[in-house]
C-alpha positions in Angstrom: -11.9 102.3 -155.4 -10.7 98.9 -155.1 -13.2 96.7 -154.4 -12.7 95.4 -150.2 -12.9 91.9 -149.9 -15.8 90.6 -147.3 -16.2 87.4 -145.6 -19.8 86.1 -147.2 -20.8 84.9 -143.7 -24.2 87.3 -142.7 -22.6 87.9 -139.1 -18.6 86.6 -138.4 -19.2 86.6 -134.2 -19.2 82.3 -133.9 -16.4 82.4 -136.2 -14.7 85.0 -134.1 -15.7 82.6 -131.5 -14.1 79.8 -133.3 -11.0 81.3 -134.7 -9.8 83.0 -131.2 -6.5 84.6 -131.6 -6.4 83.9 -136.2 -10.2 85.2 -136.7 -8.4 87.9 -138.9 -5.0 87.2 -139.5 -6.6 83.3 -141.5 -8.9 85.7 -143.7 -6.3 88.5 -144.0 -4.5 85.5 -146.2 -7.5 83.9 -147.2 -7.9 87.1 -149.4 -4.2 88.4 -150.8 -5.4 91.7 -148.0 -4.9 93.2 -144.9 -8.0 95.1 -145.0 -11.5 92.9 -145.5 -15.3 94.3 -144.1 -17.0 91.4 -141.9 -20.1 91.9 -139.7 -19.4 91.5 -136.6 -22.4 91.3 -133.4 -24.8 92.1 -136.9 -22.1 95.8 -136.7 -20.6 95.8 -140.2 -16.9 96.1 -139.4 -13.3 96.2 -141.2 -10.2 94.8 -139.2 -7.5 95.4 -140.6 -3.6 94.1 -139.4 0.1 95.7 -140.9 2.5 98.3 -139.9 0.3 100.5 -142.5 -2.8 99.6 -141.2 -1.4 100.8 -137.6 -0.4 103.6 -138.1 -3.9 104.2 -139.8 -5.6 102.9 -136.5 -4.2 105.1 -134.2 -4.9 107.9 -136.2 -6.6 109.8 -134.2 -7.7 112.4 -136.3 -9.1 109.9 -138.9 -10.5 107.3 -135.8 -12.0 107.7 -132.1 -12.6 105.5 -129.3 -15.7 106.5 -128.0 -18.5 103.6 -128.6 -16.2 101.6 -129.7 -15.3 98.9 -128.0 -18.9 96.0 -127.5 -20.8 97.2 -124.5 -20.0 93.4 -122.7 -16.1 94.6 -122.6 -16.4 97.2 -121.2 -19.2 95.4 -118.2 -16.4 92.9 -118.1 -12.2 94.2 -118.8 -13.2 97.9 -118.8 -15.2 99.5 -116.8 -17.3 102.0 -118.4 -16.1 105.2 -118.6 -12.4 104.6 -118.7 -9.8 106.1 -120.6 -10.2 103.6 -123.0 -12.6 104.2 -124.7 -12.1 108.7 -123.7 -11.3 110.8 -127.3 -9.9 114.6 -127.6 -9.1 117.0 -123.9 -10.6 114.6 -121.4 -8.8 111.6 -123.1 -5.5 113.9 -122.6 -6.2 114.5 -119.4 -6.9 111.2 -118.3 -3.6 109.6 -120.0 -1.9 112.8 -118.4 -2.3 112.0 -115.1 -1.6 107.3 -115.7 1.4 108.3 -117.3 2.5 110.8 -113.1 2.3 108.0 -111.5 4.3 105.3 -114.4 7.8 107.2 -113.2 10.9 105.2 -113.3 10.9 105.0 -109.6 7.2 103.5 -109.2 7.9 101.1 -112.0 10.5 100.1 -109.7 8.7 100.0 -106.8 6.1 98.0 -107.7 8.6 95.4 -109.4 10.7 95.3 -106.2 7.4 94.6 -104.6 7.2 91.9 -106.6 10.9 90.4 -105.8 10.5 90.6 -102.5 6.6 88.7 -102.7 8.4 86.1 -105.0 11.3 85.2 -103.4 9.8 84.8 -99.4 6.9 83.0 -101.8 9.6 80.9 -102.4 10.3 78.0 -99.5 6.5 78.2 -99.4 6.8 76.4 -102.3 9.2 74.3 -101.5 7.2 72.2 -98.8 4.1 72.6 -100.6 4.7 70.3 -103.5 2.8 71.2 -107.4 3.1 74.7 -107.1 0.2 76.0 -110.7 2.9 78.9 -111.8 -0.6 80.7 -113.1 -2.2 81.0 -110.0 0.8 81.2 -107.6 1.8 84.1 -109.5 -1.1 86.1 -110.0 -1.1 86.5 -106.0 1.6 87.8 -106.1 0.9 90.4 -108.4 -2.1 91.6 -106.9 0.1 91.8 -102.7 2.4 93.9 -104.9 0.5 96.1 -106.5 -2.5 96.7 -104.5 0.7 97.7 -101.6 2.2 99.5 -104.5 -1.0 100.9 -105.4 -1.6 102.0 -101.7 -4.8 100.1 -101.3 -5.1 97.7 -98.3 -5.6 94.8 -98.6 -5.7 91.6 -95.1 -4.5 88.8 -96.6 -7.8 87.4 -96.1 -8.4 89.5 -99.0 -6.0 88.4 -101.2 -7.3 85.1 -103.0 -10.7 86.3 -103.7 -9.2 89.4 -105.5 -7.1 88.0 -107.4 -10.0 85.5 -108.5 -11.6 88.7 -109.1 -9.2 90.8 -110.5 -8.9 87.0 -113.5 -12.4 87.2 -114.3 -12.7 90.4 -115.8 -9.1 89.8 -118.3 -11.6 86.1 -118.8 -15.4 87.4 -119.0 -15.3 89.8 -122.8 -14.2 87.5 -126.0 -17.1 83.9 -124.8 -20.5 84.0 -123.6 -22.0 81.7 -120.7 -20.2 81.3 -117.5 -17.2 82.8 -117.5 -19.2 86.3 -118.9 -21.3 86.4 -115.8 -18.3 86.0 -113.4 -16.0 88.7 -114.7 -20.0 90.4 -115.1 -19.8 89.6 -111.1 -16.1 90.3 -110.5 -16.5 94.2 -112.2 -19.2 94.6 -109.8 -17.8 93.3 -106.6 -14.5 95.2 -107.9 -16.0 98.7 -108.7 -17.9 98.7 -105.7 -14.6 97.3 -103.4 -12.7 100.2 -105.0 -14.8 103.0 -105.0 -15.3 102.3 -101.2 -11.9 103.5 -100.9 -12.2 106.7 -103.0 -15.3 107.8 -101.3 -13.0 107.1 -97.5 -9.4 108.6 -99.3 -11.7 112.1 -99.9 -13.5 112.8 -97.0 -10.4 111.4 -94.9 -11.8 108.4 -92.7 -8.9 106.8 -94.6 -6.2 108.7 -96.1 -4.3 107.8 -98.8 -0.6 107.3 -98.8 1.0 111.2 -100.3 1.9 110.2 -104.1 0.1 106.5 -104.0 -2.1 105.9 -106.9 -5.2 105.4 -104.9 -3.7 108.7 -103.9 -3.7 110.2 -107.4 -6.6 109.1 -109.0 -9.0 109.7 -106.1 -7.6 113.4 -105.6 -7.7 114.3 -109.7 -9.6 117.1 -111.0 -10.3 117.7 -115.1 -10.2 120.2 -116.7 -13.4 121.4 -115.3 -11.5 121.2 -111.4 -14.0 118.3 -111.0 -13.6 115.2 -109.0 -13.7 112.3 -110.8 -17.2 110.9 -110.6 -16.5 107.5 -107.6 -17.7 104.8 -109.9 -14.6 106.5 -112.9 -12.2 106.5 -110.1 -12.7 102.9 -109.3 -12.3 101.9 -112.8 -9.6 103.6 -113.1 -8.0 102.3 -110.9 -9.0 98.8 -111.5 -7.4 100.0 -114.9 -4.2 99.6 -112.8 -4.8 96.8 -110.8 -6.3 94.8 -113.7 -3.6 95.2 -116.0 -0.8 94.1 -113.5 -2.2 91.3 -112.4 -2.5 89.9 -115.7 1.4 90.2 -116.7 0.5 86.5 -114.9 0.3 85.4 -118.2 2.8 86.6 -119.9 4.8 85.4 -116.8 3.3 81.9 -117.5 4.2 82.8 -121.4 7.8 83.3 -120.5 7.7 80.4 -118.5 6.8 77.9 -121.7 9.6 79.9 -123.0 12.2 79.2 -120.5 11.0 75.3 -120.8 11.0 74.6 -124.6 13.4 76.5 -125.7 16.0 75.3 -122.6 18.7 77.1 -124.1 18.1 80.1 -123.1 18.0 79.9 -120.1 22.0 80.8 -119.5 21.8 82.3 -122.3 20.2 85.4 -120.3 21.8 83.9 -116.6 22.7 87.5 -115.2 22.7 89.1 -119.1 20.0 92.1 -119.0 19.9 92.8 -122.4 19.3 88.9 -123.3 16.7 88.9 -120.9 15.3 92.1 -123.1 15.1 90.6 -125.9 13.8 87.2 -124.6 10.4 89.6 -123.4 10.4 91.2 -126.3 10.1 87.7 -127.6 7.9 86.5 -125.8 5.5 89.4 -125.9 5.5 89.1 -129.7 5.1 85.5 -130.2 2.7 84.9 -127.8 -0.8 85.4 -127.0 -2.2 88.3 -125.0 -4.9 90.8 -126.4 -6.6 89.8 -129.5 -6.8 92.9 -131.0 -8.5 96.9 -130.6 -11.6 98.5 -130.8 -12.4 101.7 -132.9 -14.9 104.7 -135.3 -14.0 106.5 -137.7 -14.8 109.7 -137.5 -15.4 110.9 -140.5 -15.1 109.4 -144.4 -12.2 109.2 -145.9 -10.4 106.4 -148.4 -6.8 105.3 -147.0 -5.2 102.3 -149.6 -7.9 103.0 -152.5 -10.3 100.9 -150.0 -13.4 103.4 -148.4 -13.8 104.3 -144.3 -17.5 105.3 -143.8 -17.7 107.4 -140.4 -19.0 105.2 -137.4 -18.0 102.4 -138.7 -16.3 100.5 -136.8 -12.9 98.7 -136.7 -10.5 96.2 -135.5 -6.8 96.2 -135.2 -5.0 92.8 -134.8 -3.1 93.0 -132.6 -1.3 89.5 -132.1 -1.4 89.9 -136.9 0.0 92.9 -137.1 2.5 90.7 -134.4 3.2 87.9 -137.0 3.4 89.0 -140.2 5.0 87.9 -141.9 5.9 91.1 -143.9 7.7 92.9 -140.4 8.5 88.9 -138.7 10.7 86.5 -140.7 9.4 83.0 -139.7 7.3 84.4 -136.6 5.9 81.4 -136.3 9.6 80.8 -134.6 10.4 81.8 -131.0 13.4 83.9 -132.0 14.4 86.3 -129.1 17.4 87.3 -131.5 15.7 88.8 -133.7 15.3 92.3 -131.8 19.5 92.2 -130.5 20.2 95.8 -132.2 16.1 96.3 -132.5 14.8 99.7 -132.4 11.3 98.7 -131.3 8.7 100.4 -133.7 6.2 102.1 -132.1 4.1 100.1 -135.0 5.6 96.6 -135.1 5.7 95.5 -131.5 1.8 96.6 -130.5 0.5 93.2 -127.8 -0.7 96.8 -125.8 -1.5 98.7 -129.0 0.6 100.8 -130.7 1.9 104.6 -131.4 2.2 106.6 -129.1 2.2 106.1 -124.9 1.8 110.5 -124.2 -0.7 110.6 -126.8 -2.1 108.0 -128.1 -4.2 104.5 -127.0 -0.7 102.2 -126.1 -0.7 101.4 -123.0 0.9 102.8 -119.8 2.0 100.5 -118.1 4.2 98.9 -120.9 7.0 99.2 -119.0 5.9 98.3 -115.6 5.1 94.5 -117.9 8.7 94.9 -118.9 10.4 95.2 -116.8 7.3 93.1 -113.9 8.4 89.8 -117.0 12.4 90.9 -116.5 12.7 90.1 -112.6 10.4 86.9 -113.5 13.2 85.6 -115.8 15.7 86.7 -113.4 13.7 85.0 -110.7 12.9 81.3 -112.5 16.6 81.7 -114.3 19.0 82.6 -110.8 16.6 82.9 -107.9 14.8 78.5 -107.4 15.4 75.9 -109.4 12.2 73.6 -110.2 11.2 70.2 -112.8 8.2 71.2 -115.2 6.1 68.1 -114.6 3.9 66.0 -117.6 1.0 68.1 -118.3 -1.6 69.4 -120.9 0.5 72.6 -121.8 -1.0 72.8 -125.2 -1.8 76.5 -126.1 -5.7 76.9 -128.1 -5.4 80.4 -129.9 -9.4 80.2 -129.8 -9.6 80.4 -126.2 -9.4 84.1 -125.4 -7.0 85.1 -123.9 -5.0 81.9 -123.9 -3.4 80.1 -121.6 -2.4 76.2 -120.8 -5.0 74.3 -119.3 -2.7 73.3 -116.6 -1.7 77.0 -116.0 2.4 75.7 -115.6 2.4 73.4 -112.6 6.6 73.2 -111.7 7.5 71.0 -109.6 11.0 70.1 -106.7 11.4 73.4 -106.4 14.0 75.0 -104.7 16.5 78.1 -103.5 18.9 78.6 -106.2 
């Protein structure tokens, strides 16, 4: 049996917070191994990266998600009782509910709502002066996804709901005020959506037929029971929040267009080139740093022992930058996706494996569609300037974002 490399520090939590997205990858490089052990939050933890590691990690016979996610992540980002922490038949049932929502027609409808919101906003941006793209796109996505989901949202509520959805995304990997804001935002959001679920169920405010609000509110588990009010709220927020989080990818796409201006012309009117560009944005830029699971039962893999109950972290960012998978991974090269089949264990920005049976994000198609539409709008529907500003991407910050949020000026219709 091989000795698994180990971090020498008693606990690596602070080192993780300091290193951010590069924590696992730097240590894998240091130890010359794509697997090592450490302690995170005082608990023994195995860290992995790469394609073989992803194939292992998404083996549901060897790993479970129950109790894998740290409580601070559940209390802010994902909520408690949601699909991300389920296993077995319960996960299969809940995932089927999500997959029933992700029809091509539904993805198209959400994308069209987003397009309409974007184009309607251009005249206001033209008159407004400097426009922080991150804030603006977050509001556009909040309006679009709530309309799509059947969630009533008055104009006066948009800013508040967008701020809360952002706060939940910002909260898990930090200590202090950002985490506290995430906790409060999660509580407010679950009350808001829980009330809507209750009103839909009692007929006080029926949900639009076939809407995500209706599907989640009316879903019954294998025993024929409705989801508890809070669980239903968590799952509906697991639709709203990830869609709003796409604003980060859209900022990254705009940043890539600025840094690689030759691609502005290449993507214009070319769906294939736009698809390559979007996939490289998803590979290259930081989104989810890592995913968590626990060993279901003890086993050995590649000479290393994985004891029952051990927490395991898969480095999503590091796998997307693994030199064995992606030649010159620190270069932005969309052409690497020309004619390339997307392997479910190589490109893992929103998880790996199978969408239907595994824990890969059910909304990945929505992410790709919204990003493609945003790139089309940035290159075809409007013209703008990017003034001098701080566009540094600090990989120690999770989730990462340019400090300026990418401010645009001189916006005008194309």
